[in-house]
C-alpha positions in Angstrom: 38.9 -23.1 37.2 38.8 -20.6 35.1 38.7 -21.6 31.2 37.7 -19.0 28.1 38.6 -19.9 24.6 40.3 -18.6 21.6 38.6 -18.2 18.1 39.9 -22.1 17.6 38.1 -23.2 20.4 40.9 -24.6 22.0 41.0 -23.6 25.4 43.3 -20.1 25.7 43.7 -19.7 29.4 43.6 -21.9 32.6 44.1 -20.4 36.4 46.4 -22.3 38.2 45.3 -24.4 40.2 44.6 -23.2 44.6 48.2 -24.4 45.6 50.7 -22.5 43.1 48.2 -18.9 43.9 49.5 -20.2 48.4 53.0 -21.2 47.1 53.0 -17.8 45.7 51.8 -15.8 47.8 53.3 -16.9 50.5 57.3 -16.5 49.1 56.2 -13.8 47.9 55.7 -10.3 48.6 54.1 -7.3 46.8 56.3 -4.1 45.7 54.7 -2.1 44.0 52.5 -1.6 40.8 54.1 -1.0 36.8 53.1 -0.2 34.0 54.4 -1.3 30.4 53.9 -0.3 27.1 55.2 -1.5 23.5 54.3 -0.9 20.5 55.2 -2.1 16.4 54.3 -0.5 13.4 52.7 -2.4 10.5 54.6 0.1 7.0 52.2 -2.0 4.0 52.8 -5.6 4.5 56.4 -5.1 6.2 55.9 -5.6 9.8 58.7 -3.4 12.1 58.6 -4.5 15.6 55.5 -5.8 15.6 56.8 -9.3 16.9 57.7 -9.6 21.0 56.1 -6.5 22.2 53.5 -7.8 24.7 57.0 -8.9 26.1 58.7 -5.9 25.8 56.0 -4.2 27.9 55.9 -6.8 30.6 59.9 -6.0 31.2 59.5 -2.1 31.4 56.4 -3.0 33.8 58.8 -4.9 36.0 61.2 -1.6 35.8 58.8 0.3 36.4 57.7 -2.0 39.8 60.8 -1.4 41.0 63.1 -4.4 39.0 60.8 -7.3 40.7 60.9 -11.2 39.5 57.2 -10.4 38.2 53.7 -9.3 38.2 51.0 -10.6 39.8 47.4 -8.5 39.2 48.4 -7.8 35.4 46.0 -6.6 32.8 47.3 -6.8 28.8 45.6 -4.3 26.9 46.1 -4.3 23.3 45.4 -1.2 21.6 46.6 1.0 17.5 46.1 3.5 15.5 46.5 4.9 12.1 49.0 7.6 11.0 50.4 8.3 7.5 53.0 5.9 7.7 51.6 2.9 8.7 49.0 1.0 11.6 51.3 0.9 14.9 49.7 -1.7 17.3 50.3 -1.4 20.3 50.5 -3.8 23.6 50.2 -2.5 27.3 51.1 -4.3 30.8 49.3 -3.4 33.9 50.4 -5.1 37.3 51.8 -5.7 40.8 55.3 -6.7 41.4 56.5 -9.3 43.3 60.0 -10.4 44.4 60.9 -12.8 46.8 60.1 -12.5 50.8 62.5 -12.5 53.1 63.6 -15.1 55.1 62.1 -15.3 58.4 65.0 -14.3 61.3 66.3 -17.6 62.7 66.1 -18.5 66.1 69.7 -18.0 68.1 71.0 -20.4 70.2 70.5 -20.8 74.0 73.7 -19.6 75.5 75.8 -22.2 76.8 74.7 -22.5 80.9 78.0 -21.0 82.8 80.2 -23.7 84.9 79.3 -24.0 88.3 81.4 -22.9 90.7 83.1 -25.2 92.8 83.3 -24.9 96.8 
């Protein structure tokens, strides 16, 4: 299991068990890639739209990938830039959209045999 440590030493990310990966891949299909980004401004000590920017970027990526239910193979990138009105903190999310796989066709019932002719 892959594991990385946060600054405090606690696990920051732990990959899902193998059975979860098989379940997701067997019941979903890949649709297309999507990228979303969201920014917030740190105006002095006043945060403006800083919270939930990762969620807003994720929702943008879902919409761009075709209105899918989730993303796999996801990359998250944080960056910032300075302007005269404050520091802008931005998050970019890129991933491949997934949606539920269509149900396999059900086998049709065999037609009932025709009645035997009477002599």
